[in-house]
N, C-alpha and C positions, 0 to 999 in steps of 0.2 A: 713408159718404163718396160712394158712387155717386149716390144720389138728390140729394145736395147739389150735386155737380158738375153734374148734369143741370139742376137748377133755375137754377144760375148761367149755364149755357150758353144756356138759352132765355129768360133774363130780358130781353135787349134786344128780342126779338120781342114779349114781353108789354108792355114799356114803350111800344112803338110801336102798342099798342091791339089786338093779337091776343088773343082770350080765352085765359085760362090753361089751362082744361080742354082746349080744342081744340089748344093747343100741346103739352100733355103727351101727348095721344093721337094725335098726327099720324102716327106710324109705324104704329100699330094700324090707322088708316084707310087708309094707303097700302098696307098689306099686302094689301088686298082689290082693289087696282087691277088686278092680273093674275090670271087664273084658271089658274095653273100651279104645279106643285110646285117648279120652279126656273126662273130666267131665265138659262139657260146657265151657272149656277154649277157648277163641277166637283166636285160632291158626289154621294153615293149616289142622291139623289132624281132625278138626271138620267136614270137608267136605269129609273125606275118609271113606269107608265102614269098619265096625267093623270086618268083616270077614278077613281083612288083618292084624289083630293084631299081629299074630306070626311073620310076616315078617317085618312089619313097626316099631315095638317097638325097636328091636336091631339096625335096620338100622337108625332110627331116633336118637337114643343115639349116634351112631358112627358119624353121620353127625353133631350133636350138638358139640361133642368134637372137631372135625376138625375145624368147623367154628369159635367156640369161641376161640380156641387156635390161629387160623389164625388171627382173629380180635385183640386179645390181643398182639400178636407179632407185627402186623402192627402198632398198636397204640403206643407200646413201642418204636419202631424204628422211629416214626414220630417226636420225640423230642418235643412233646406238653408240654407246661408249666403246671405243676400240681398245679395251684392256686385253690382257692375255686370254682370258676366258672367252670373250666374244670373238676375238680374232681367230682362235682355233675353231670355234663353233661355225663361223661364217666360212672359213676355209674348208671345213668338212662338208658343208652344204654345196659349196662350189665344186669340189671334186666328186661329189656323189650325184649332183644334178646334171652336170655336163655329159658324162658318159651314159647316163640314163636316157638323155634326149637325143644323143648323136647316133646315127646309123654307122655300121661297119666297125663297131668297137670289138675289142677282144676280151676274153674272159679275165685277163690280168689287169685290165684298165681301172678296176675299182680298188686296186692295191693302196693308193693314197688315202682313200676313205677308210680302209681297214686300219691304217696306221694312225690317222688323225682321230678316229673314233676312240682308240685306246687312250691317247693323250687327253682327249676331252673328258673321259670318264674320271680322270684325276682332278679336274677342275670342277666338274658337275657330277658328283657321285650318284645322283638320282638317275643319271643316264647310263648306269653300269651295263644295262642289257644291250645297248646299241652296238658296242664292239663285238659282243657275242653274236648278234644277228649278222653283222657284216662278215665275221669269220665263217659262219655257216653259209652265207650267200656265196662268198668267194671260193670256199672250199668245194662246194657243190658244183659251181660253174667250171672251175679248173679241172674237176674230176672227169668232165666230159672229154677232155684232151688226154689226161693222164691214165684214166682207167676205163675209158669208153662208157661212161655212165649213161644211164637211160635219159633220153630227151625229156621224159616225164618229170624226172627229178629236177632238171634245170628249169622246166616250166613252173614248178612249184616255187623255186627261189626267185623267179621273176615276180611272182605275186608277193613274196616276202619282201623283196627289194622295194616294190612299189609302196607297200604299207610303211616300211621304215622311212622312206623318203618323205611320204606324206606326214609322218609323225614329226620328223625334225623340222620340216617347214612350218608346221603348226606350232612347234616349240619356239621357233624364231619369232613368230607373231606374239607369243606370250612374253618373251624376253624384251622385245622392242617396245611393247605396250603402245602399239600404233592406235590412232584414232581417225575418224572421218574417212576421207578418200583413201589414204594410205592403208588403212585397215582393210578396206575392200580389195585393194590390190593384193595384199598379202593373202587375204582369204581366197582370191581367185586362183593363185598358184597352188595353195594347199588343197583346195577342192578339186582342182584339175587332176592332181595326183591321186586323190581319193576316189574320184569317179572312174579312173582307169582300173581300179581294183576289180569290180565285177566283170569288166571286159576281159581282163587277163584271166580271171577265174573261169570264165566261159571258154576261153582259148585253151586253158589247161585241161578242162574236162574233155573238150573236143579232141585234143591231142592224145589224151589218155585212152580214148576209145580206139585209137589206131596203134595200140601197143600190145605185145604178147601178154602183159599183165592183165589187161582187161579180158583177153580171150581165155586165160586160165580161170578167171572168176566166172565168166559166162558159161564155159563148158563144164565147170565143176558143179553148177547148179543142178539139183535133183530133177528139176522140171525140164532140163534139156533133152529133147527127143532125138534119137538117132535112127529109129526104125524107118526103113523105106528110103533112106538117103544113100545107101551103099557105102557109108563110112562109119567107123566107130568113133568114139570121142577123141581118141589119140590121133587118128587120121584127120579128123575134122580140125583139130587144133593145129596140126602140122601145116595143112594147106591154107588154113585161115591166116596163119603166121606168114606164109609166103605171100599171100595177097596183101596184107598190111605192109610188109616190107616193100613190095612193089609200089604201093600207093605212096609210101614215104620216101622212096628213092634212097634207101638206106645202104649205101656203100657197095651195092651190088650192081653189076652192069645190067643194062636193059636187056641184053641178049640172054643173060643167065636167067633173069626174072621171067622173060617170055617163055623160055624153054621149060622152066619149072611149071608155069601155068599150063603149058601145052601138055606136059606129062600128067598133071592133075586131071585135065580134061579127058585124056586118053584113058587114064585109070578109072575115072568115073564111068565112062562109056563102057569099058570092059566089064565093070562090076554089074552094070545094068543088064548087059547082054547075058551074063551068067544067071 
């Protein structure tokens, strides 16, 4: 049914003279537009270095195929009643799990999860907080593009997204009331998401150390010593910020960053000579 639906959806474009093969492969070609593991999508790949792109992308696609097929098979065997409530719940897991596992996702790709979580809250009022969490996750993720939000904020919602996904997977296990081997399968998916939480938390802390916010806290401490360095606190913060910007490759050209560091070095040498 999925290939059939896809063909029906693209048929107007084909009828308007776009080649069929080009239409079918459009997303494959578009995936090479950006040389990044994620375009501010709040998933695990946001915390991984871009230099790993060549290895992570095929590995991530393979893992996604295995996990999604595994989850689909386990859900089908669980005998869950496909009423309106459970259909919406399973659809929510599907559209939340897939972009979480896939590399090269965009910030907007969790939009279906945002919508379905709102609908689900009307069927299961006890899950009223899930749509709120997804609104916070998506709003923060898209703010990286709209308002140039801090990468630290997006790292935080990566953790929040991981916890939310782990919770709804655990909720599925409760709803389906699995037993024996099938319960172990459901456990494994839920625990995998849960185990990722401390890993993501560590990545968030590490990324926070390379932000101006951490520098402001560090240099505002009364124990920070400036004597003998040739810099006051304001100057130390300025040049430390330039260094973290250079390490993070944050939208400045390498030449500009190198020149700034050279200037800092000359300034420091001049101060010492005085």
